[in-house]
C-alpha positions as protocol buffer text, in pm:
chain_id: "A"
residue {
  index: 1
  type: UNK
  ca { x: -6109 y: -3620 z: 5329 }
}
residue {
  index: 2
  type: UNK
  ca { x: -5747 y: -3514 z: 5276 }
}
residue {
  index: 3
  type: UNK
  ca { x: -5519 y: -3518 z: 5580 }
}
residue {
  index: 4
  type: UNK
  ca { x: -5517 y: -3185 z: 5766 }
}
residue {
  index: 5
  type: UNK
  ca { x: -5172 y: -3057 z: 5863 }
}
residue {
  index: 6
  type: UNK
  ca { x: -5093 y: -2823 z: 6151 }
}
residue {
  index: 7
  type: UNK
  ca { x: -4887 y: -2506 z: 6116 }
}
residue {
  index: 8
  type: UNK
  ca { x: -4586 y: -2685 z: 6263 }
}
residue {
  index: 9
  type: UNK
  ca { x: -4624 y: -2978 z: 6023 }
}
residue {
  index: 10
  type: UNK
  ca { x: -4651 y: -2749 z: 5720 }
}
residue {
  index: 11
  type: UNK
  ca { x: -4346 y: -2553 z: 5833 }
}
residue {
  index: 12
  type: UNK
  ca { x: -4150 y: -2879 z: 5861 }
}
residue {
  index: 13
  type: UNK
  ca { x: -4282 y: -2997 z: 5523 }
}
residue {
  index: 14
  type: UNK
  ca { x: -4171 y: -2672 z: 5353 }
}
residue {
  index: 15
  type: UNK
  ca { x: -3854 y: -2644 z: 5563 }
}
residue {
  index: 16
  type: UNK
  ca { x: -3936 y: -2290 z: 5683 }
}
residue {
  index: 17
  type: UNK
  ca { x: -4017 y: -2143 z: 6023 }
}
residue {
  index: 18
  type: UNK
  ca { x: -4373 y: -2114 z: 6148 }
}
residue {
  index: 19
  type: UNK
  ca { x: -4372 y: -1734 z: 6121 }
}
residue {
  index: 20
  type: UNK
  ca { x: -4333 y: -1770 z: 5743 }
}
residue {
  index: 21
  type: UNK
  ca { x: -4641 y: -1995 z: 5733 }
}
residue {
  index: 22
  type: UNK
  ca { x: -4847 y: -1731 z: 5914 }
}
residue {
  index: 23
  type: UNK
  ca { x: -4718 y: -1468 z: 5668 }
}
residue {
  index: 24
  type: UNK
  ca { x: -4821 y: -1683 z: 5369 }
}
residue {
  index: 25
  type: UNK
  ca { x: -5166 y: -1735 z: 5521 }
}
residue {
  index: 26
  type: UNK
  ca { x: -5208 y: -1362 z: 5594 }
}
residue {
  index: 27
  type: UNK
  ca { x: -5116 y: -1283 z: 5232 }
}
residue {
  index: 28
  type: UNK
  ca { x: -5370 y: -1546 z: 5116 }
}
residue {
  index: 29
  type: UNK
  ca { x: -5091 y: -1734 z: 4937 }
}
residue {
  index: 30
  type: UNK
  ca { x: -5108 y: -2071 z: 5113 }
}
residue {
  index: 31
  type: UNK
  ca { x: -5433 y: -2276 z: 5115 }
}
residue {
  index: 32
  type: UNK
  ca { x: -5563 y: -2290 z: 5472 }
}
residue {
  index: 33
  type: UNK
  ca { x: -5878 y: -2315 z: 5680 }
}
residue {
  index: 34
  type: UNK
  ca { x: -5944 y: -2210 z: 6038 }
}
residue {
  index: 35
  type: UNK
  ca { x: -6116 y: -2464 z: 6266 }
}
residue {
  index: 36
  type: UNK
  ca { x: -6191 y: -2381 z: 6632 }
}
residue {
  index: 37
  type: UNK
  ca { x: -5953 y: -2087 z: 6610 }
}
residue {
  index: 38
  type: UNK
  ca { x: -5660 y: -2291 z: 6477 }
}
residue {
  index: 39
  type: UNK
  ca { x: -5518 y: -2287 z: 6123 }
}
residue {
  index: 40
  type: UNK
  ca { x: -5524 y: -2623 z: 5943 }
}
residue {
  index: 41
  type: UNK
  ca { x: -5391 y: -2708 z: 5598 }
}
residue {
  index: 42
  type: UNK
  ca { x: -5530 y: -2979 z: 5363 }
}
residue {
  index: 43
  type: UNK
  ca { x: -5220 y: -3176 z: 5266 }
}
residue {
  index: 44
  type: UNK
  ca { x: -5321 y: -3228 z: 4901 }
}
residue {
  index: 45
  type: UNK
  ca { x: -5372 y: -2850 z: 4857 }
}
residue {
  index: 46
  type: UNK
  ca { x: -5034 y: -2774 z: 5013 }
}
residue {
  index: 47
  type: UNK
  ca { x: -4870 y: -3022 z: 4777 }
}
residue {
  index: 48
  type: UNK
  ca { x: -5057 y: -2869 z: 4483 }
}
residue {
  index: 49
  type: UNK
  ca { x: -4949 y: -2521 z: 4596 }
}
residue {
  index: 50
  type: UNK
  ca { x: -4584 y: -2636 z: 4591 }
}
residue {
  index: 51
  type: UNK
  ca { x: -4633 y: -2785 z: 4244 }
}
residue {
  index: 52
  type: UNK
  ca { x: -4799 y: -2468 z: 4111 }
}
residue {
  index: 53
  type: UNK
  ca { x: -4512 y: -2256 z: 4241 }
}
residue {
  index: 54
  type: UNK
  ca { x: -4236 y: -2473 z: 4098 }
}
residue {
  index: 55
  type: UNK
  ca { x: -4047 y: -2279 z: 3829 }
}
residue {
  index: 56
  type: UNK
  ca { x: -3713 y: -2459 z: 3785 }
}
residue {
  index: 57
  type: UNK
  ca { x: -3855 y: -2773 z: 3627 }
}
residue {
  index: 58
  type: UNK
  ca { x: -3614 y: -2995 z: 3428 }
}
residue {
  index: 59
  type: UNK
  ca { x: -3666 y: -3022 z: 3055 }
}
residue {
  index: 60
  type: UNK
  ca { x: -3802 y: -3348 z: 2919 }
}
residue {
  index: 61
  type: UNK
  ca { x: -3564 y: -3566 z: 2724 }
}
residue {
  index: 62
  type: UNK
  ca { x: -3813 y: -3610 z: 2443 }
}
residue {
  index: 63
  type: UNK
  ca { x: -4088 y: -3399 z: 2293 }
}
residue {
  index: 64
  type: UNK
  ca { x: -4434 y: -3526 z: 2206 }
}
residue {
  index: 65
  type: UNK
  ca { x: -4462 y: -3541 z: 1826 }
}
residue {
  index: 66
  type: UNK
  ca { x: -4769 y: -3423 z: 1639 }
}
residue {
  index: 67
  type: UNK
  ca { x: -4911 y: -3592 z: 1334 }
}
residue {
  index: 68
  type: UNK
  ca { x: -4884 y: -3948 z: 1466 }
}
residue {
  index: 69
  type: UNK
  ca { x: -5257 y: -4006 z: 1469 }
}
residue {
  index: 70
  type: UNK
  ca { x: -5353 y: -3784 z: 1763 }
}
residue {
  index: 71
  type: UNK
  ca { x: -5316 y: -3430 z: 1894 }
}
residue {
  index: 72
  type: UNK
  ca { x: -5366 y: -3374 z: 2264 }
}
residue {
  index: 73
  type: UNK
  ca { x: -5512 y: -3058 z: 2415 }
}
residue {
  index: 74
  type: UNK
  ca { x: -5496 y: -3002 z: 2790 }
}
residue {
  index: 75
  type: UNK
  ca { x: -5610 y: -2720 z: 3013 }
}
residue {
  index: 76
  type: UNK
  ca { x: -5926 y: -2519 z: 3063 }
}
residue {
  index: 77
  type: UNK
  ca { x: -6254 y: -2654 z: 2929 }
}
residue {
  index: 78
  type: UNK
  ca { x: -6498 y: -2456 z: 2718 }
}
residue {
  index: 79
  type: UNK
  ca { x: -6829 y: -2523 z: 2538 }
}
residue {
  index: 80
  type: UNK
  ca { x: -6709 y: -2367 z: 2211 }
}
residue {
  index: 81
  type: UNK
  ca { x: -6380 y: -2555 z: 2228 }
}
residue {
  index: 82
  type: UNK
  ca { x: -6572 y: -2883 z: 2253 }
}
residue {
  index: 83
  type: UNK
  ca { x: -6736 y: -2800 z: 1919 }
}
residue {
  index: 84
  type: UNK
  ca { x: -6404 y: -2717 z: 1752 }
}
residue {
  index: 85
  type: UNK
  ca { x: -6258 y: -3049 z: 1866 }
}
residue {
  index: 86
  type: UNK
  ca { x: -6563 y: -3223 z: 1716 }
}
residue {
  index: 87
  type: UNK
  ca { x: -6511 y: -3027 z: 1393 }
}
residue {
  index: 88
  type: UNK
  ca { x: -6148 y: -3139 z: 1380 }
}
residue {
  index: 89
  type: UNK
  ca { x: -6236 y: -3505 z: 1434 }
}
residue {
  index: 90
  type: UNK
  ca { x: -6494 y: -3488 z: 1156 }
}
residue {
  index: 91
  type: UNK
  ca { x: -6263 y: -3318 z: 907 }
}
residue {
  index: 92
  type: UNK
  ca { x: -5907 y: -3443 z: 973 }
}
residue {
  index: 93
  type: UNK
  ca { x: -5891 y: -3798 z: 844 }
}
residue {
  index: 94
  type: UNK
  ca { x: -5633 y: -4022 z: 1005 }
}
residue {
  index: 95
  type: UNK
  ca { x: -5593 y: -3799 z: 1311 }
}
residue {
  index: 96
  type: UNK
  ca { x: -5788 y: -3757 z: 1632 }
}
residue {
  index: 97
  type: UNK
  ca { x: -5801 y: -3463 z: 1876 }
}
residue {
  index: 98
  type: UNK
  ca { x: -5852 y: -3543 z: 2244 }
}
residue {
  index: 99
  type: UNK
  ca { x: -5887 y: -3310 z: 2541 }
}
residue {
  index: 100
  type: UNK
  ca { x: -5774 y: -3341 z: 2904 }
}
residue {
  index: 101
  type: UNK
  ca { x: -5968 y: -3121 z: 3144 }
}
residue {
  index: 102
  type: UNK
  ca { x: -5695 y: -3033 z: 3395 }
}
residue {
  index: 103
  type: UNK
  ca { x: -5744 y: -2657 z: 3436 }
}
residue {
  index: 104
  type: UNK
  ca { x: -5535 y: -2377 z: 3289 }
}
residue {
  index: 105
  type: UNK
  ca { x: -5234 y: -2434 z: 3513 }
}
residue {
  index: 106
  type: UNK
  ca { x: -5257 y: -2808 z: 3459 }
}
residue {
  index: 107
  type: UNK
  ca { x: -5247 y: -2749 z: 3084 }
}
residue {
  index: 108
  type: UNK
  ca { x: -4930 y: -2541 z: 3111 }
}
residue {
  index: 109
  type: UNK
  ca { x: -4776 y: -2810 z: 3334 }
}
residue {
  index: 110
  type: UNK
  ca { x: -4866 y: -3074 z: 3072 }
}
residue {
  index: 111
  type: UNK
  ca { x: -4708 y: -2864 z: 2795 }
}
residue {
  index: 112
  type: UNK
  ca { x: -4396 y: -2823 z: 3008 }
}
residue {
  index: 113
  type: UNK
  ca { x: -4368 y: -3200 z: 3054 }
}
residue {
  index: 114
  type: UNK
  ca { x: -4431 y: -3280 z: 2689 }
}
residue {
  index: 115
  type: UNK
  ca { x: -4766 y: -3445 z: 2763 }
}
residue {
  index: 116
  type: UNK
  ca { x: -4977 y: -3235 z: 2527 }
}
residue {
  index: 117
  type: UNK
  ca { x: -4948 y: -3041 z: 2201 }
}
residue {
  index: 118
  type: UNK
  ca { x: -5176 y: -2747 z: 2291 }
}
residue {
  index: 119
  type: UNK
  ca { x: -5249 y: -2597 z: 2632 }
}
residue {
  index: 120
  type: UNK
  ca { x: -5572 y: -2398 z: 2668 }
}
residue {
  index: 121
  type: UNK
  ca { x: -5543 y: -2125 z: 2931 }
}
residue {
  index: 122
  type: UNK
  ca { x: -5705 y: -1807 z: 3066 }
}
residue {
  index: 123
  type: UNK
  ca { x: -5489 y: -1722 z: 3369 }
}
residue {
  index: 124
  type: UNK
  ca { x: -5508 y: -1355 z: 3460 }
}
residue {
  index: 125
  type: UNK
  ca { x: -5170 y: -1214 z: 3559 }
}
residue {
  index: 126
  type: UNK
  ca { x: -5083 y: -1070 z: 3900 }
}
residue {
  index: 127
  type: UNK
  ca { x: -5100 y: -711 z: 3775 }
}
residue {
  index: 128
  type: UNK
  ca { x: -5442 y: -777 z: 3619 }
}
residue {
  index: 129
  type: UNK
  ca { x: -5319 y: -637 z: 3286 }
}
residue {
  index: 130
  type: UNK
  ca { x: -5272 y: -946 z: 3069 }
}
residue {
  index: 131
  type: UNK
  ca { x: -5325 y: -1320 z: 3045 }
}
residue {
  index: 132
  type: UNK
  ca { x: -5108 y: -1633 z: 3037 }
}
residue {
  index: 133
  type: UNK
  ca { x: -4765 y: -1483 z: 2952 }
}
residue {
  index: 134
  type: UNK
  ca { x: -4647 y: -1456 z: 3314 }
}
residue {
  index: 135
  type: UNK
  ca { x: -4741 y: -1818 z: 3387 }
}
residue {
  index: 136
  type: UNK
  ca { x: -4595 y: -1948 z: 3062 }
}
residue {
  index: 137
  type: UNK
  ca { x: -4264 y: -1774 z: 3130 }
}
residue {
  index: 138
  type: UNK
  ca { x: -4244 y: -1901 z: 3488 }
}
residue {
  index: 139
  type: UNK
  ca { x: -4329 y: -2259 z: 3393 }
}
residue {
  index: 140
  type: UNK
  ca { x: -4177 y: -2303 z: 3049 }
}
residue {
  index: 141
  type: UNK
  ca { x: -3887 y: -2052 z: 3041 }
}
residue {
  index: 142
  type: UNK
  ca { x: -3892 y: -2070 z: 2659 }
}
residue {
  index: 143
  type: UNK
  ca { x: -4205 y: -1883 z: 2549 }
}
residue {
  index: 144
  type: UNK
  ca { x: -4448 y: -2086 z: 2338 }
}
residue {
  index: 145
  type: UNK
  ca { x: -4649 y: -1955 z: 2046 }
}
residue {
  index: 146
  type: UNK
  ca { x: -4965 y: -1799 z: 2189 }
}
residue {
  index: 147
  type: UNK
  ca { x: -5273 y: -1802 z: 1964 }
}
residue {
  index: 148
  type: UNK
  ca { x: -5602 y: -1656 z: 2077 }
}
residue {
  index: 149
  type: UNK
  ca { x: -5900 y: -1890 z: 2076 }
}
residue {
  index: 150
  type: UNK
  ca { x: -6160 y: -1638 z: 2189 }
}
residue {
  index: 151
  type: UNK
  ca { x: -6256 y: -1384 z: 2449 }
}
residue {
  index: 152
  type: UNK
  ca { x: -6521 y: -1495 z: 2700 }
}
residue {
  index: 153
  type: UNK
  ca { x: -6746 y: -1319 z: 2944 }
}
residue {
  index: 154
  type: UNK
  ca { x: -6675 y: -1444 z: 3297 }
}
residue {
  index: 155
  type: UNK
  ca { x: -6904 y: -1381 z: 3592 }
}
residue {
  index: 156
  type: UNK
  ca { x: -7136 y: -1540 z: 3845 }
}
residue {
  index: 157
  type: UNK
  ca { x: -7409 y: -1791 z: 3762 }
}
residue {
  index: 158
  type: UNK
  ca { x: -7734 y: -1821 z: 3960 }
}
residue {
  index: 159
  type: UNK
  ca { x: -8098 y: -1916 z: 3905 }
}
residue {
  index: 160
  type: UNK
  ca { x: -8264 y: -1711 z: 3634 }
}
residue {
  index: 161
  type: UNK
  ca { x: -8502 y: -1523 z: 3862 }
}
residue {
  index: 162
  type: UNK
  ca { x: -8212 y: -1443 z: 4100 }
}
residue {
  index: 163
  type: UNK
  ca { x: -8416 y: -1528 z: 4414 }
}
residue {
  index: 164
  type: UNK
  ca { x: -8130 y: -1436 z: 4650 }
}
residue {
  index: 165
  type: UNK
  ca { x: -8056 y: -1102 z: 4484 }
}
residue {
  index: 166
  type: UNK
  ca { x: -7694 y: -1162 z: 4381 }
}
residue {
  index: 167
  type: UNK
  ca { x: -7583 y: -823 z: 4246 }
}
residue {
  index: 168
  type: UNK
  ca { x: -7212 y: -810 z: 4336 }
}
residue {
  index: 169
  type: UNK
  ca { x: -6927 y: -1032 z: 4450 }
}
residue {
  index: 170
  type: UNK
  ca { x: -6972 y: -912 z: 4809 }
}
residue {
  index: 171
  type: UNK
  ca { x: -7310 y: -1091 z: 4815 }
}
residue {
  index: 172
  type: UNK
  ca { x: -7125 y: -1425 z: 4823 }
}
residue {
  index: 173
  type: UNK
  ca { x: -7050 y: -1359 z: 5188 }
}
residue {
  index: 174
  type: UNK
  ca { x: -7413 y: -1319 z: 5291 }
}
residue {
  index: 175
  type: UNK
  ca { x: -7570 y: -1574 z: 5522 }
}
residue {
  index: 176
  type: UNK
  ca { x: -7772 y: -1837 z: 5338 }
}
residue {
  index: 177
  type: UNK
  ca { x: -7585 y: -1802 z: 5006 }
}
residue {
  index: 178
  type: UNK
  ca { x: -7425 y: -2132 z: 4900 }
}
residue {
  index: 179
  type: UNK
  ca { x: -7133 y: -2121 z: 4657 }
}
residue {
  index: 180
  type: UNK
  ca { x: -7015 y: -2391 z: 4418 }
}
residue {
  index: 181
  type: UNK
  ca { x: -6653 y: -2332 z: 4319 }
}
residue {
  index: 182
  type: UNK
  ca { x: -6391 y: -2436 z: 4064 }
}
residue {
  index: 183
  type: UNK
  ca { x: -6065 y: -2612 z: 4162 }
}
residue {
  index: 184
  type: UNK
  ca { x: -5732 y: -2448 z: 4236 }
}
residue {
  index: 185
  type: UNK
  ca { x: -5524 y: -2414 z: 3920 }
}
residue {
  index: 186
  type: UNK
  ca { x: -5821 y: -2312 z: 3704 }
}
residue {
  index: 187
  type: UNK
  ca { x: -5840 y: -1963 z: 3557 }
}
residue {
  index: 188
  type: UNK
  ca { x: -6194 y: -1921 z: 3688 }
}
residue {
  index: 189
  type: UNK
  ca { x: -6087 y: -1995 z: 4046 }
}
residue {
  index: 190
  type: UNK
  ca { x: -5795 y: -1752 z: 4011 }
}
residue {
  index: 191
  type: UNK
  ca { x: -6032 y: -1481 z: 3887 }
}
residue {
  index: 192
  type: UNK
  ca { x: -6276 y: -1538 z: 4174 }
}
residue {
  index: 193
  type: UNK
  ca { x: -5997 y: -1538 z: 4434 }
}
residue {
  index: 194
  type: UNK
  ca { x: -5863 y: -1213 z: 4289 }
}
residue {
  index: 195
  type: UNK
  ca { x: -6209 y: -1055 z: 4310 }
}
residue {
  index: 196
  type: UNK
  ca { x: -6242 y: -1168 z: 4673 }
}
residue {
  index: 197
  type: UNK
  ca { x: -5895 y: -1033 z: 4753 }
}
residue {
  index: 198
  type: UNK
  ca { x: -5987 y: -691 z: 4609 }
}
residue {
  index: 199
  type: UNK
  ca { x: -6276 y: -681 z: 4857 }
}
residue {
  index: 200
  type: UNK
  ca { x: -6074 y: -820 z: 5152 }
}
residue {
  index: 201
  type: UNK
  ca { x: -6307 y: -1121 z: 5165 }
}
residue {
  index: 202
  type: UNK
  ca { x: -6183 y: -1451 z: 5310 }
}
residue {
  index: 203
  type: UNK
  ca { x: -6286 y: -1749 z: 5099 }
}
residue {
  index: 204
  type: UNK
  ca { x: -6308 y: -1983 z: 5397 }
}
residue {
  index: 205
  type: UNK
  ca { x: -6585 y: -1766 z: 5539 }
}
residue {
  index: 206
  type: UNK
  ca { x: -6803 y: -1820 z: 5232 }
}
residue {
  index: 207
  type: UNK
  ca { x: -7041 y: -2117 z: 5250 }
}
residue {
  index: 208
  type: UNK
  ca { x: -6946 y: -2370 z: 4983 }
}
residue {
  index: 209
  type: UNK
  ca { x: -6608 y: -2213 z: 4897 }
}
residue {
  index: 210
  type: UNK
  ca { x: -6441 y: -2557 z: 4926 }
}
residue {
  index: 211
  type: UNK
  ca { x: -6715 y: -2731 z: 4725 }
}
residue {
  index: 212
  type: UNK
  ca { x: -6549 y: -2776 z: 4384 }
}
residue {
  index: 213
  type: UNK
  ca { x: -6666 y: -2914 z: 4048 }
}
residue {
  index: 214
  type: UNK
  ca { x: -6455 y: -2987 z: 3742 }
}
residue {
  index: 215
  type: UNK
  ca { x: -6626 y: -2796 z: 3458 }
}
residue {
  index: 216
  type: UNK
  ca { x: -6805 y: -2472 z: 3383 }
}
residue {
  index: 217
  type: UNK
  ca { x: -7115 y: -2671 z: 3290 }
}
residue {
  index: 218
  type: UNK
  ca { x: -7101 y: -2857 z: 3622 }
}
residue {
  index: 219
  type: UNK
  ca { x: -7133 y: -2526 z: 3808 }
}
residue {
  index: 220
  type: UNK
  ca { x: -7457 y: -2452 z: 3625 }
}
residue {
  index: 221
  type: UNK
  ca { x: -7591 y: -2802 z: 3681 }
}
residue {
  index: 222
  type: UNK
  ca { x: -7526 y: -2780 z: 4057 }
}
residue {
  index: 223
  type: UNK
  ca { x: -7728 y: -2458 z: 4066 }
}
residue {
  index: 224
  type: UNK
  ca { x: -8012 y: -2608 z: 3862 }
}
residue {
  index: 225
  type: UNK
  ca { x: -8018 y: -2909 z: 4094 }
}
residue {
  index: 226
  type: UNK
  ca { x: -8050 y: -2682 z: 4397 }
}
residue {
  index: 227
  type: UNK
  ca { x: -7726 y: -2795 z: 4558 }
}
residue {
  index: 228
  type: UNK
  ca { x: -7581 y: -2445 z: 4528 }
}
residue {
  index: 229
  type: UNK
  ca { x: -7710 y: -2092 z: 4474 }
}
residue {
  index: 230
  type: UNK
  ca { x: -7425 y: -1925 z: 4288 }
}
residue {
  index: 231
  type: UNK
  ca { x: -7093 y: -2007 z: 4126 }
}
residue {
  index: 232
  type: UNK
  ca { x: -6825 y: -1861 z: 3901 }
}
residue {
  index: 233
  type: UNK
  ca { x: -6851 y: -1942 z: 3533 }
}
residue {
  index: 234
  type: UNK
  ca { x: -6886 y: -1823 z: 3176 }
}
residue {
  index: 235
  type: UNK
  ca { x: -7190 y: -1658 z: 3023 }
}
residue {
  index: 236
  type: UNK
  ca { x: -7214 y: -1936 z: 2762 }
}
residue {
  index: 237
  type: UNK
  ca { x: -7325 y: -2175 z: 3039 }
}
residue {
  index: 238
  type: UNK
  ca { x: -7592 y: -1930 z: 3151 }
}
residue {
  index: 239
  type: UNK
  ca { x: -7720 y: -1920 z: 2795 }
}
residue {
  index: 240
  type: UNK
  ca { x: -7713 y: -2298 z: 2756 }
}
residue {
  index: 241
  type: UNK
  ca { x: -7891 y: -2370 z: 3085 }
}
residue {
  index: 242
  type: UNK
  ca { x: -8117 y: -2062 z: 3100 }
}
residue {
  index: 243
  type: UNK
  ca { x: -7953 y: -1926 z: 3416 }
}
residue {
  index: 244
  type: UNK
  ca { x: -7905 y: -1576 z: 3550 }
}
residue {
  index: 245
  type: UNK
  ca { x: -7564 y: -1416 z: 3502 }
}
residue {
  index: 246
  type: UNK
  ca { x: -7371 y: -1131 z: 3664 }
}
residue {
  index: 247
  type: UNK
  ca { x: -7080 y: -1026 z: 3436 }
}
residue {
  index: 248
  type: UNK
  ca { x: -6742 y: -956 z: 3597 }
}
residue {
  index: 249
  type: UNK
  ca { x: -6502 y: -919 z: 3305 }
}
residue {
  index: 250
  type: UNK
  ca { x: -6409 y: -1026 z: 2954 }
}
residue {
  index: 251
  type: UNK
  ca { x: -6111 y: -1259 z: 2955 }
}
residue {
  index: 252
  type: UNK
  ca { x: -5871 y: -1378 z: 2687 }
}
residue {
  index: 253
  type: UNK
  ca { x: -5868 y: -1754 z: 2633 }
}
residue {
  index: 254
  type: UNK
  ca { x: -5552 y: -1865 z: 2450 }
}
residue {
  index: 255
  type: UNK
  ca { x: -5384 y: -2169 z: 2300 }
}
residue {
  index: 256
  type: UNK
  ca { x: -5020 y: -2216 z: 2405 }
}
residue {
  index: 257
  type: UNK
  ca { x: -4821 y: -2425 z: 2158 }
}
residue {
  index: 258
  type: UNK
  ca { x: -4454 y: -2529 z: 2167 }
}
residue {
  index: 259
  type: UNK
  ca { x: -4264 y: -2361 z: 1885 }
}
residue {
  index: 260
  type: UNK
  ca { x: -4127 y: -2688 z: 1745 }
}
residue {
  index: 261
  type: UNK
  ca { x: -4486 y: -2816 z: 1703 }
}
residue {
  index: 262
  type: UNK
  ca { x: -4652 y: -2505 z: 1567 }
}
residue {
  index: 263
  type: UNK
  ca { x: -4612 y: -2580 z: 1195 }
}
residue {
  index: 264
  type: UNK
  ca { x: -4709 y: -2946 z: 1219 }
}
residue {
  index: 265
  type: UNK
  ca { x: -4995 y: -3022 z: 978 }
}
residue {
  index: 266
  type: UNK
  ca { x: -5252 y: -3135 z: 1242 }
}
residue {
  index: 267
  type: UNK
  ca { x: -5184 y: -2824 z: 1453 }
}
residue {
  index: 268
  type: UNK
  ca { x: -5224 y: -2593 z: 1155 }
}
residue {
  index: 269
  type: UNK
  ca { x: -5543 y: -2771 z: 1051 }
}
residue {
  index: 270
  type: UNK
  ca { x: -5684 y: -2731 z: 1401 }
}
residue {
  index: 271
  type: UNK
  ca { x: -5606 y: -2359 z: 1409 }
}
residue {
  index: 272
  type: UNK
  ca { x: -5740 y: -2319 z: 1056 }
}
residue {
  index: 273
  type: UNK
  ca { x: -6084 y: -2427 z: 1174 }
}
residue {
  index: 274
  type: UNK
  ca { x: -6112 y: -2091 z: 1354 }
}
residue {
  index: 275
  type: UNK
  ca { x: -6139 y: -1927 z: 1011 }
}
residue {
  index: 276
  type: UNK
  ca { x: -6416 y: -2155 z: 887 }
}
residue {
  index: 277
  type: UNK
  ca { x: -6783 y: -2062 z: 845 }
}
residue {
  index: 278
  type: UNK
  ca { x: -6881 y: -2356 z: 1066 }
}
residue {
  index: 279
  type: UNK
  ca { x: -6690 y: -2202 z: 1356 }
}
residue {
  index: 280
  type: UNK
  ca { x: -6846 y: -1860 z: 1293 }
}
residue {
  index: 281
  type: UNK
  ca { x: -7192 y: -2021 z: 1292 }
}
residue {
  index: 282
  type: UNK
  ca { x: -7121 y: -2205 z: 1620 }
}
residue {
  index: 283
  type: UNK
  ca { x: -7036 y: -1872 z: 1785 }
}
residue {
  index: 284
  type: UNK
  ca { x: -7360 y: -1709 z: 1674 }
}
residue {
  index: 285
  type: UNK
  ca { x: -7554 y: -1986 z: 1850 }
}
residue {
  index: 286
  type: UNK
  ca { x: -7398 y: -1898 z: 2187 }
}
residue {
  index: 287
  type: UNK
  ca { x: -7371 y: -1595 z: 2412 }
}
residue {
  index: 288
  type: UNK
  ca { x: -7068 y: -1452 z: 2586 }
}
residue {
  index: 289
  type: UNK
  ca { x: -6802 y: -1492 z: 2315 }
}
residue {
  index: 290
  type: UNK
  ca { x: -6595 y: -1242 z: 2116 }
}
residue {
  index: 291
  type: UNK
  ca { x: -6390 y: -1392 z: 1829 }
}
residue {
  index: 292
  type: UNK
  ca { x: -6232 y: -1079 z: 1684 }
}
residue {
  index: 293
  type: UNK
  ca { x: -5887 y: -1214 z: 1782 }
}
residue {
  index: 294
  type: UNK
  ca { x: -5959 y: -1582 z: 1716 }
}
residue {
  index: 295
  type: UNK
  ca { x: -5679 y: -1760 z: 1530 }
}
residue {
  index: 296
  type: UNK
  ca { x: -5438 y: -1468 z: 1565 }
}
residue {
  index: 297
  type: UNK
  ca { x: -5105 y: -1475 z: 1747 }
}
residue {
  index: 298
  type: UNK
  ca { x: -5093 y: -1255 z: 2056 }
}
residue {
  index: 299
  type: UNK
  ca { x: -4779 y: -1106 z: 2204 }
}
residue {
  index: 300
  type: UNK
  ca { x: -4687 y: -973 z: 2543 }
}
residue {
  index: 301
  type: UNK
  ca { x: -4700 y: -597 z: 2574 }
}
residue {
  index: 302
  type: UNK
  ca { x: -4398 y: -468 z: 2765 }
}
residue {
  index: 303
  type: UNK
  ca { x: -4456 y: -208 z: 3035 }
}
C-alpha cells in the first residue's frame, strides 16, 4: 500500500497552509480518504495530482520522428482502436504501430514530452461542453491537430440480468453494491467523478471506489468474475461480454497529433484507415460507436 500522508505532511509537501488542504478536499480537488474521522492522503495519488496539474512544463530538446519503423500511440484504450492498430500493422510494410495504455491524461503527457506520435483522449472539459481542448492547451500550450477517432457510448456496466437493480448513478452508493473503478487520469474516471459531483456523492463512501483496473475490458471481466457488481465503461464492452449497460452519455474520442508530425507518411496512412471498408465493417460488428466524425479534424468552438 502507498504511504498515507497526514494533512500537515501534505501541506508541507505542497508548501501551503493546512487550511488550503481542507479547502482542496472540500472542493473534491485533492485525492483523500477519511479514516477514523481523520483525513489521510495516499502519497502516490498526491504526487500524481501535482503532475496532472502541472502546466508550465519545459519543451523537449528533440521531437520524436515518425517514419523510422514505428509509430507510438499513447493514451486511452479502446476495443475498436485495437483493431485499427492491427489493420495498420497488416497493411503498412516496414512500419509498426504500438500502443501504451496510460490513460487520456497520460497520453497528453507523453505527447508533451515527445514520447509518442499520437495521443488518444476523451477528457470531458470542466464546463461539460467539449472534449480534450482544455487539457491540450494547459499541457501543450501549442495546440496539436485534433482528429476524431469516434464517438462512444459511456455508462455503467453490470451483470446482464441487473440483479442489484442499477438504474442510476445514485445507486452506486447503496449498501451491498461493489464498484470497480478506472484509474485517475483516465477519461472514464473523470466522467464518473463528474457524475458523482453533480449528485454531491463522495467517492470514498462508495464500496470499491479505490479498486482500480487498467482497461475497459478489465472492468467487464471483474464483473463477470463476481469480484465487483458495477463499473464505469463503454457499451462496446457490454456487447462483447454480454453484460448489462446503463448509458450516461456519448463522448468524443480524439487523436491528438503534433503539427510537425501530422503529414508524415505513417501518420497519414494510419488516419487513412478510418476511411476504409474494413474499418466500417469492424464498427458494424460492435455496439456503442458513432463514426460520423471519424477521420475528420475537429476544432474548438469559442464561447
